[in-house]
PAMI-658347 format. One record per residue: x, y, z of N, C-alpha, C in turn; residue in one letter. Coordinates in steps of 0.05 Angstrom, whole numbers, plus 5000, padded with zeros to 4 digits. Example, Ala and Ser with C-alpha at 12.3 -4.5 7.8 and 13.67 -1.06 7.14 Angstrom:
BEGIN
526448865156524649105156526449345156A/525749555142527349795143525850015157S/
This chain:
BEGIN
566445652454569245662446570145952447M/572646002457573746272459574046402432A/573446662430573846802405576746912403N/577347052382580047142377580947332399L/579347512407580047702427580847562453C/579147382462579647232487582247072486E/582746942463585146782460587646952461L/587647192448589947362448590347492476L/588247562489588447672516589847472535R/589347222531590447012548593246922538E/594247052517596846982506596846722491G/594546632482594446372468594546422437K/596746522428597046582400597046322383T/598346112394598445862379595645742375N/593945762397591245662395589645822375E/590046082375588646252356589446182327A/591946142323592846062296591545802287W/591545602305590345352297587345372292L/585945542308583045572304582345692277K/583745902270583046052246584645972221Y/587145902225588945842202589745552200C/588745392218589645112219588944952195G/587145042178586344892154588644862135F/590645032136592945002118594744772126I/594244662150595844432159594644172149E/592244182137590943942128592343802105L/592243542105593043392081590743402062S/591143322037589043312017586843112026L/587642892038585742692047584042802070V/585342942088583843062111581943282101E/582743442081581043642070578543512059F/578843302044576643162031574843032052M/575942932073574342812094572443022107E/573543262112571943482122569743552103I/570443582077568543642057566143452056Q/566843192056564742992053562942982078E/564243002102562643002127560643232128R/561643472122559943712122557743702100L/558443582078556443552056554143372065L/554743152078552642972087550843102108M/552143262125550543412145548743612131E/549743742110548243932095545843802081Q/546343572070544143432056541943352075L/542643282099540643222119538843462125Q/540143692127538643942131536744002107L/537843972084536344042060533943862056L/534143612064532043422059529443482074S/529543662093527243742109525944002099D/526944122078525944382068524644352041S/522844542035521544542009523544571986H/525344771988527244821967529244581965L/530144481988531944261988530844011974G/528243951980526943721967526843761937K/526244001929526044061900528844021887K/530944121899533544111887534643821888L/533943671909534943401912533043201898L/530943301885529043141871527642931889R/526943031913525342871932526842621941E/529442621939531042391949533142491968S/534242311984536442382002538942211995F/540842331980543242171972544642071997P/545441811996546741682019549741692017K/550841801995553741811992554442041974S/556942111974557942321956557542241927L/558041991920557741901893554841921884E/553041841901550141861894549342151891E/550342321908549642611906550442721879F/552842661870553842771844552442641820R/551442401824550142261802547242331799Q/545942391821542942431820542042721822T/543742901833542843181837543943341814V/542243481799543143641776544543891784P/546144001765547344261769545144471768L/545544691782543644911783544845171775T/543045361768543845641763541945821779T/542446081779540746251795537846241788Y/537246181763534446171754532845961770E/534245751781532845551797531945661824D/533245881833532645991859531046251858Y/531046371834529846631830526946661841L/525146461835522446501844522146531875P/524046411889524046421918525646661929Y/528046691918529846891929529147181921F/527847211899527047481891525147601912D/523647431925521747521946522847461974E/525347361975526647302001524847102017K/524146882005522446692017523946522037R/523946592062525346442083523946172089A/521346162083519745932091520445682075D/521845712052522545482036525345372043V/526745512061529545442067529845242089L/532145102089532644912110533245042137A/534545282136535245422160534545722156V/533345842176532546122174535046302171Q/535046482152537346652148537546872169P/540046942176540447172194540147432179E/540847422153540447652136540747552107F/540047732088540347672059542447862048W/544147752030546147912016545447931987I/546148161974545448191946547848271929C/547548231903549448331884547848391858T/549148501838547748571814546948321799S/544648331785543648101770543948141740G/542248001725542248021696540348241687K/541348401669539748631660537048551649F/536948331634534548261621532748071637D/533647991661532047791676531347891704S/533347991719532948071746535148271753Y/534348471769536248691776538348611796D/537548431815539348351836539148051841Q/541347951851541447671861541547691891K/539947521904539847511933540747241943W/542147241966542946991978542446992008A/541246792019540746782048543246682063P/543746812086546046742103545146652130Y/544946392135544246302162546546342182P/545946342208547946412228550446252228A/550245982225552645812225554445872201A/553145932179554746002155556046272158W/554646462171555846722176558346692193V/558146532215560446492232562846372217Q/562246192199564346072183565646292166T/564046472154565146682138567046862154Q/566146932178567747102195570346972204I/570246712211572746572218574646572194N/573646532170575346522147576446802141N/574847012145575947282141578147342161F/577847252186579847292206582447152197I/582246922185584546782175586046962155A/584547092138585847272118587147512132A/585847622153587147832168589847742180I/589747512192592247402204594447362183I/593647242160595647202139596847472129F/595147682129596047942119598048072137S/598147992162599948132181602147952192I/602347712182604447532192606647502171C/608947432180611247392162612147102162S/611246952181611846662181609646522196K/609746262193607646092204607346122234K/604846182243604246192271605046442285G/606346632271607346872284605747122275S/604247232293602747472286602047622312F/601547882309600848052332598648242323S/596548252339594248422333593148552358L/593248812360592348952384589449022381R/588149032404585249102404584949392395E/582649442382582049702372583949802350N/585249612337586849682313585049832294S/586050042281584450212264584150092236S/581750082227580949962201579850172184F/581150252162580050462144577650342130L/575450472132572950372120572950442090Y/572750232074572650262045570850052033A/568550002046566849782039564149882029M/562949722012560149772004558349722028A/556349882032554649842055552849592053P/551749502075549849282073547549362055P/546249182040546548892042548648762025P/550748902017552948782002554748632022Y/556148422011557648242028559848392044L/561348562031563548702045562448872067T/560148992064559049162084558049022109G/557648752107556748602130559148522148M/561548522137563848432152564248562178V/564448832179564948962205562848912226P/560348872218558248832238558548562252H/559748362239560048102251562848052262Y/564848202253567548182264567548262293L/565748442301565748542329565248322349K/564048102340563647872358566147712363N/568247762347570747622349573047792359E/573048042350575248222357574448512353F/575248692372574448972370576349122351P/575249232330576749402312575549682313F/577149882308576150162307576050242277A/573650292268573250352239573350652235Y/574650722213575051012206573751062179L/571551212178569851312200568451092215P/567251152238565650942252563350852235P/562550602238560550472221558050642218L/556950732240554350872239554551122222A/556851242221557251482205557951412176E/559751212173560751142146558551052128A/556650902139554550792122552550992112E/552651232123550951452115552351642096K/554951602092556551792075556851682047M/557251872028557951782001560951722001D/561951621979564651521977566751731983F/566451971972568452181976568452272006D/566052292018565952372046567352162063Q/566851902057568251692072571251722071Q/572251772047575151802043576252022060N/575152262057576152492071576052462101L/573752362111573552332140575352102150E/575551892134577351672141580251762142G/581151922123583852032123584252212147F/582252382152582552572174582952432201R/581252232205581452072230584051912230L/584751812207587251652205589751812211G/589652072205591952242212592352262242L/590152252256590352272286590852002299H/589351792290589551532304591351332290Y/592251402265593751202250591851012235G/592950862216591450662202593050402203I/591750192213593149932215592349742192D/589749732186588749542167586949672146L/586649522124585149632102583849392087F/581249412082579949202067577949332048F/577949242023575949342004576349221977G/574649301958574949221930577449351919I/578949191904581649281895581549551880S/579549581862579349831847578850061865A/577350021887576850241906579350311921V/580850111930583350161944585350321927L/585450241901587150391883586150681880D/583550711878582450981874583051161899R/582751051922583351201947586251301947I/588051121940590851201938591351411918G/590051391895590251581874589151861882E/586851861896585752111905587552241926K/588852081943590652201962592952341948F/594052211928596252331913595452601901V/593052611890592052851876591253071896K/590152991919589053191937590953261959Q/592253061971594353101991593653302013G/595553452021595253642043593153852037I/592853932012590954142006588154072014A/587353812009584653722016584453672046A/586353542058586153472086586653712104L/588253902095588854132112586554322116G/584454292100582054462103580254382126Q/580754142137579154052159580654102185R/579254102208580554152233582253922242G/584853942238586753732245588053782272L/588553572287589853592313592853632308S/594353732329597253762326598653492319P/597653272330598753012323598352942294L/596053012284595452962256597253132237A/597653392245599453562229602253452230W/603153362253605853252255606253012237L/604252822237604352582220604452662191R/602752862184602552942156605153082146L/606153262162608553402154611053222153C/611253032171613552842170613352682145C/610952592137610652442113611352602088G/610452852088610953032065613953082062Y/615353122085618153162084619652912074L/618652672082619852422072619752402042R/617452472031617152452002618952651987S/619252891999620953091986623953001987K/624752892010627452792012628052571992L/626052411985626452201966625652281937E/624952541935624552671909622452511892R/620152481904617952341890615252461900R/613152361889610452461896609752371925E/608052531937607152481964605152251964F/605752031978604151791977603051722005L/600851572006599751492032601751342050P/603551192037605551042053607451222068K/607651472060609351662074608151742101D/605551722103604051812126603351582145V/602651352133601751122149603550872145W/603850722166605350472165603350242170N/601950162149599949962152601149692158L/599549532174600449262180599449062160K/597049112148596048922129593849042111G/593748952086591649032068590448772056I/587748772056586248542044584548652022I/584648531999583148631976581748401962C/579648471947578048281933576848421908T/575648261891574348371867575648291841G/574048301820575148241793577448431787T/579448341773581748501764583648571787D/583448421810585248471832588148451824T/588848251808591648211799592648461784S/590848601770591548841755592249071774F/590849091796591149321814593349281836Y/594249041840595848981864598449151865K/599849171843602349331844601849621849K/599649731839598950011844598250051873R/596749861885596149881913598649881930I/600449701924602949691939604649951935E/604550061911605950311906604950531924H/602350551926601150771942601450721972Y/601050471981600850422010603250282022W/605150192006607650082016607349802028G/605049672023604549402034603349232012V/604248982009603048801990600248741999K/598248771981595548691988595148391987P/593848282006593148002007590447961994L/590347791974587847751958586147531970E/583547591973581647381980579647361957I/578347131955576347081934573747001946Y/571647121936568947051946566747171929G/564347151938562047251924559547221939G/557447341930554947341944553947061950T/554046881930552946611933554846421947E/557346491950559346301961560846411986I/560246661993561646772017564646812012G/566146822033569046842031570146562027F/571146512003571646241993574546161994A/576446351990579246271987580946511995A/583446462003585246672011588046602004T/589646811998592546771997593646732025Q/596046642026597446622052599746832052T/601546812070603447022074605747032053W/605646852033607546882011606247031987D/603647101989602247261969602247131941Y/602246871940602046731914599246621909N/598946371905596346251900594546261924G/591946231919589946221940589245931947M/588245901972587345641981584445651988I/582845461978580045451984579545362013L/577645482026576945392053575345132052F/575744952070574444692069571544692081P/570844902096568344882112566145072104D/566545222082564545412074562745302051V/563945162032562545042010563744772004N/562044591993563144351981563844411952F/566344351945567444441919567344231898W/566344311875566544151850567544331828E/568644211807569844371786569244251759F/568344421740567744331713570344381696I/571644171686573944221669573244401645P/575244541636574744751615573444631590E/574344391581573244271557570244201562D/569544111586566744051592565144311593E/566344521603564944781603564144861575H/566044841556565444921529563344741516F/563344491523561244311512558444401522K/558344481547555744571558554844831546S/556845001538556145251525554945201497Q/556145011483555244941456552544811456A/552044651477549544501479548344541507D/546244711509545144771536543944531550P/543344311535542244071547544443881557N/546943951552549143771560549743821590Y/549843611606550543631634553443571637E/555143781642558043731643558843571668P/560843411665561943261688563543441705R/563843371730565443531749567643351761T/569643481771571743351787571743471815V/573043331833573243421861575843571866L/575943691889578343841897580843671896F/580643421903582943241903583843161875S/582143221855582843151827583743381810Q/584143611822585043841806587843791796L/588343891771590943861758592244131753E/594844161760596244411756596144501727P/595844761723595844871696593144871682G/591144741694588544721681586544921693K/584544991676582445171684579845031689R/578245131708575844991715573645201721Y/571145131714568845291723568045191751E/567445381768566945311796564045231801L/563645021816561044921824561044891855V/558944991869559044981898556344881909V/556644751932554344691949554844821976T/553245021983553645152009553444952032N/555144982052555044812076553744962099L/553344832121552444952146549845112143K/547945002128545345122126544945312103G/546945352086546645522062544645402043G/544045542021541845472004542645361977A/544945431967545645361939546745071938F/545744921917546444641914547444591886V/549944491884551244431859550844671840R/551544901850550945161837553245241820Y/552645311795554645411776555045711782R/557245771794557746041804558046241780V/559246141758559846311736562646421737G/564346301753567146391755569046171745D/571246251733573346071724575746101741M/576845881751579345891766581545731751I/583945781758586245631747587845521769K/588745271766590445141787593345201780V/594645331799597545401796599345161802L/598745021824600444801832598944611850S/599944371852598744171869599144231899R/601344361906601944431934603444691934T/603844791958605645021962608144921977N/610144851962612544721974614044921992E/614045181984615445382000614445402028T/611745392032610545412058609745142070L/610444932055609744652064606744622068D/605244712048602244682049601544472028I/600144262037599544042019596844062006D/596144301996593544351984593944501958L/592144461938592444601912592244901915P/593845031899593945331898592545421873Q/590645611877589045701854589146001851I/588246091828587746381824585046411811I/583646631816581146691803581846821776Y/580646731754581246831728579147041719E/576646951716574647141706571947011706D/569947171699567247061696567046891670R/565346701670565046531646562446601631V/560746771642558346841628558947041605E/556947081589557247281567556747561579D/558647641595558547911608561348031608V/561448291612564048421616564048521645I/565648401661565748461689567948681694D/567048911705568849131708569449171738L/571849081746572949131773571149031796A/569348841789567548741810565248921816G/565049151801562849341806560349271791F/560749211765558349161748559048961727T/556948821717557248631696555448721673R/556748801652555348911629554548691610I/551948671604551048461586550648571558T/550248381539549748461511547248631509E/545248541524542648691524542948971534R/544549011556544949281567546349461546A/548449351533549849501513548049571490L/546449371482544649411459542649641465G/541549641490539649851498541050121498K/543550131508545050391509545450491481A/546050311462546450391434543850501423L/541650371429539050461419538350741430A/538850771456538351031469540151251457L/542351171447544251361435543551421406S/541451301396540651351369542251181349G/543450971357545150801340543550551334I/542550521310541050281302542850111285D/544649961298546749811283547249551297N/546649331284547149071296550048981295A/551549111279554349031275556249161294N/556549041317558349141337559348911354W/561648941366562848741385563948891409L/564148761431565348881455566848681471A/568948771483570548591500571848751522Y/572948611541574348751563577248811556K/577949051560580749141555581749291579A/584249381578585449531599586849781587F/586450011600587650251591587750451614A/589850601616590150801637589850681665D/590950441668591050301693588350211703N/586350171685583750081693582549901672H/580749711680579249551660576949721648P/576349661623574149811610572949641588L/570749741577569349621554570549731529I/571649561512572549641486570249571466E/568949781455566649741437567549781409L/567349571393568049581364565449631349I/565249861336562649941324563050031295L/561349921278561350001250559950281247E/561250461234560150731231560750831202V/559151021193559551131167561951331167Q/562151481189564251681192565951621216E/568151481213569951411235570851651252P/570751891240571752131254569852211277D/567452091277565452171297565652011323S/567851861326568151681349567851821376T/569052051379568952181405566052251414R/564552351395561752421400560052171407E/560551961391559151711396559751601424L/562251611431563151501457561651651480E/561451911477560152071498557151991500E/555851961477552951891477552551611490K/554251421482553851151492554551131522I/556551281530557351291558555051391575H/553851621567551651731582549251541583L/548751411560546551221559547050981578A/549450881579550150661597549850741626L/550450991633550051091660547051071668R/545251131648542451111654541450821655G/542550651638541750371637542650211661V/545050261670546250091691547350271713D/546050261736546850431759549550361770S/550350101768552950021778555150131760D/554650151734556450281715556850571723Y/554650711730554750981738556451011764R/555950831783557450841808560450791804D/561050611785563850561779565350811771L/564050971754565351221745565651411768E/563651441785563751631806565551551829S/565651291835567351191857570251141850M/570651031826573350961818574651181802V/573051351790574051591778575151571750G/574051391733574951391705572551301688Y/572751351662570551281644571151001633R/569450801640570150531632569150451605P/569350621585568450571558570350691538L/571050541518572650641496571450541470R/570750711451569550641426571650651404V/571650431389573450411365571750381341K/571850571323570150571299571550411277A/569950251263570950111239569050161216I/569950131191568250191168565850001167P/563650101156561349931152561949701134E/560849471140561249231124563449051133G/565149151152567449001161566648731174T/564648731191563948491206562548291187I/560848391169559648201150561748081132N/563748231124565948121108567347901123L/567747951149569047751165567447491167L/564747521170563047291171563247121146R/563447261123563647111098566246961096E/568447081107571046941107571046701124K/569746721148569746501167567846281160L/565546351148563546151142562146071168G/560845851167559245761190560645541206R/562945451198564145221211565945281234G/567545501233569645541252568745651279E/567045861278566145981302563046011301F/561745951323558845991324558146291320S/559946461330559446751327559246831297W/560846701280560946771252558246711238A/556746521249554146451238551946631249A/552646831264550647001276549546891302G/550946691314550046571338551646671362L/550646631385552146701409552247001415G/553847081435553947351444555847521427S/555347781426557247961414559448041433R/559247951458561248021478563547811478L/565947921483568347751487568747551464N/568847641439569347451417572147341419P/572647111406575346991407577447181396P/579847151407582147321399582647321369A/582247081357582747061328580847251312K/578347271321576547451307577447741309I/578447821333579348091336581848151319M/583547951317585947971300585148011270E/583047861262582147881234580848151228M/579348251248578248521245580448731242I/582448701259584648891258586148891231A/586548651221588048621195586248721172S/583648671174581748761153581749071152T/581649201175581549491177584149611166V/586449481173588949581163589149581133E/587949371121588049361091586349571079K/
């Protein structure tokens, strides 16, 4: 079958749209038919592998109903003994490569996922759909020239975003700034400066990266501007582009922004807290960023369309199931409780669900609890005449604090950082907050002398840098300190426990995580401190 480049060279824009974006034309019934057909093909593949037989309990479900009734939900611990060693021999299909992300501090450093060739191609096709949506203004209408310049802002392989450019080349030729071979050897600041320098000469058409990184790149440009770029050997064309942009900003009496220099066609962003960064990215770059949703275990899973509202799940990358929010909480309270799931066709607007996936096309994860919570915005997109549910990604459901998609801080990691800081105090809480245009850890800590907060914050921050390398990278790459300590008097939390008793919250009885306590608890702490 012709790839994107071949279709566009032949002037077959409509065929290209249908190949990559045609899934938005599906009815809900058609979407589910594709899901079920691909699931049964996947089960056939799994039944011949060691891991598949283990997950399917040595049986081969003959129907969707039987699959959901007999195959249990899984977590990463079910795959860890095999994936930690990248055991390809237990898989149904040999992987083309393995992708990783950060794991649990107390169990495993990294999570690995195998990517077989057919699944890789599906990911690339879906990513191309996002590119098309980011540059089109109406259905079926888009233009993409060969060697369009793509500013490189991706984590290197074996992270998911870093694999994208290596496989896009099989579909369409893009020019990366800096070129891949160079960019993957550079640190973040070097990538930025060299990418900007090349962009001044060649222009920048497209941009893809984690939202926090895109925001940081725009922020660095505002702070460094001509002073930083002018120190490098710039061509006359580059100087012309730079000076015209600088003049534009002065005429409009505002700060010098990247959008004054470049006229981007599209921006694609991903990562936790994307909704928080979107307006800032548009402010810097002059283009609305199109959000996609994905992850190591699920690939590129969903995308916004050209109205930049809710996202649509792709029908061919995973088989989708959803745990209703009330069922999710039941399973949290009782680890032995197996929550019920609903299908894509049963989603209800306004409700939240925990995501469960079965990889298709040779992938490895089966009825896998991803650890993400989504919310259904609407049953359809009436504006664009799309007959499929519109969703948004909300947050992680685990007892973690996810910061901008860079790192997931656990209770154990925070506890170790406190111990390394010389703080032997069990009475603390932490939750995710936002300040200075970034997400951070808000640490509520009982201390004898509240005036020592600044010194404590520095100690804990340095300890966290040593405990969690992704936390350290977040500070260096995104450029802010993701920790804020709030001191409260000793005895405050015990007093609160006495007030709550053991009935209302499991946390009050000393159970559960110290991370992300209910809002009511935080309100009670605030009122107690005020008194």
